[in-house]
N, C-alpha and C positions, 0 to 999 in steps of 0.2 A: 617269580619265576614259581612254577610253581614245587612241593618238596614232595619227600616220601611221607607225610603226616597220612593218616589216614581217617578219611573224612569220620563224621559220626551218621550212620543208619540213619536216616529220615523219612517218619510217615508221609510222603511224596502224593499228591495228587499225580494221574497220567501227564493232564493240563504239566503242573508245574519241572516233574521229572523231566518232559521234551525240553522244556524252554532249557533246564541245565545243563542239559546233554549241549544244546546250540552255543550255551555263553561260557564258550572253554574259556577267555581270554580277557583279564583289563579291558580293552580295547573293545572286546564284544560288547561287558558290560556296559562298558562306557556310553555306548550308543541304542545299545536298549532304552539308557535312563534317561537320554536325552530325546527319544520318540513321546516320553510318556508327559502330561501337563503337571508341572510345580504344581505344587499342592501347598498353597496358599490360604487354606481354612484357617480360622483362628477360632472360630465358635465350632461345631467344640474341634480343640485343639487333638490333634492326633499322633501317637508315638507308636503307627505301624510295622509288623515284622515281614519279613519276605513273603507268606503270603498273604497277612493286607495290604500290599503292595500289587502283586498278580490281579487282585479279585478287586480293589477299587482305581486301578490302570492309573496311581498317582502315584509322587513321592514327595517330600521334602527332604533335605539334605541328609538328617540324621535315618528316614527312614529309605534314603536312595541307601546308606553305609550298610544297614544291615539288611538288605536288597543281594546289595555287594557282595558284604562278605558270607550272606550262604551259600549263593552261588555256587562264589569263586571259591569255598573252603572244600566244596566236594571237586572236584580239579587239583585241591593240595593245596591253595594257597591258607598261609594263615589268619588268623581273623584280628587283625590290626587292623586300629583306626587311630586319626589322629583329631584331635579338640584345640579347636582356637579360643582361647578368653579374649574380650574385646572390651576398650570402656564402657562401652554404650549397654554393654548385655545381651548381645544379638551375638551367640556365638558361633560358631563354622564346625561341621565335622565333615570329616572324609574318609573315606577307605586306601591304603597305605597297602605297598607293596615292593617288592624289590626284584630287582632283574638285574644278572651280573653283577651282583654288586651297589647296584642304583634302584632308588627309589624315584617310587612314581604315585598315581592315587587318582581315585574312583573316586568324582562328586554331580552334585546337581546344586545349583541357586539361582537364584534371579539375579545375579550378576553374573554376564560371561569370566569374568576375572577369577569367576571362584569355584569354577569346574576341574576339570581334571588337568593329571601333568602327566606328561611322557615319563619314561623310568628313564631318566639323565643328573638325578641330584645325587649328589657323593655320599649326601649325611640325611638326615629328618630333618634337621635343623636347616638345611639350605632346603631343601623342601619345602619346608614351611613360612622362610623369608622372601620365597619367590612369590608367598602371598596378601605379604604388607601390603604395596604398594596397591594392589587392584583391592583390598579390604578398604582402605579408605575413604567414605564418602562426606555427611556434613557430621555424622557424628562417629562410624567406628572406627577404631584403631586396636590393630594384636598388638596383647601386652606380652601374649603366652602361649607355646603351646605343649603339648602330654602325650606320648605314644602310647596306647591301649590297647593291649591284647584283649578280647572280650573274652576269652576262658576264663579269667577273673570275677564272668558269676555261675560259672560251676552250670550248675544243672539248671537254670533259669530258662524257661523257654522264650529267648528273644528272635529266635527262626521261624516258625509256625506257629505263635501265638493269636486265635481270634482275638486278644486283648490287647489293651493300649501297655505295651511294654516301661513304662517308667523308669522301670532300675533302669536300663542302662542311660538315660538322662542323668540319672543321679548319680550312677555310678563314675560318670567321664566330668561331671561341675563340681564330684569329691575331690577329683584326682588331682596330686600336685602335679602342676605347669612349671615349666622353666621359662626364665622372663626372657622376651624379647624387649628391646630396647630400642624406640629409635629416637635421631636427633628432631625436635619439635621444629627443627626451620623447614626439615623434608616432611615432614606429616603435613603441615602448616600449606607448603607449598603446594603438595598434592590436592589440599582440601579445598584452597581456590581455585586448583584447574579445577576440580568437580562439578563444584559451587558453579564458575563462568559454563562448564560445558551444559549443565542442567540449567540455567535459565537462556540458553540460545536453543538448545534442543529437548526441551522439557519431555518427552515421550519416547528416548531414547537414552541408550545407557552407552557410554563411553569406552573407548578403545584404544586408548591413547598412549597405554601401558606397557612397556619394554616386555623381554623375552619369550613373547607369543612362539619362537621358534619349540618352546616349552610346553605347549600346552596342547591337553588332547581335543580333538573334535570339537566342536560345540554345536551345541542344537541351535535347530533352523534358524528358528527366528535368532540369533546371534552375527547370523554369517554375513548381514549385510548394515551395520552400525553404524554411526553416523558418530564421526572424531576427529579432529587435529583437522578438517581437510577433507578426510578421506574415507571412503568406505572399504573395508575391508570384505573379501572372498575366503573362505573357506571350504 
């Protein structure tokens, strides 16, 4: 939910200003990000600001968070993010917000289950737990989460910088995370199911997770996905 906070005055280009004027809600931002290619480049690694995402028209998970935080801050949303830690060090990040006291998120990922959530969760922890099962693949397992306000970065220019904004990543990596403990038997069962799925459908992403009624709209490429004998349409 937007607040009465006064957003900072940004030196936006006309293109950027018009885009932000359009993207007034988390759902609008999620739909915009869904249309962009996922930035999967490994060389060189990037961490682009809102401005960088607009210019390059692609985003990985943290770049999507910075885009969402910059756009929605201009409409009164706090610049709050959620960081996940995983045993394989392949972490994930969400932009998070509250609407009438319920938590939701905006996110981009290469996996359908790690995108945004509608604002239906009673607490940040409940929101975090909705990602535990979809996070499990051959190596991944969430071990902790943290809710961080990017205001902690002070005057650091994470919104419009033309350079990589690595200080954001350092803040999230160093921030104390709350533990999430999931029984090994559940993780092992989900991992075995994931492995069976990928052996059967090597070019598809699984969609056999519960709780999908709380998911935000997915990118088009995930709206028809093989899994557990059914095809999902969104």
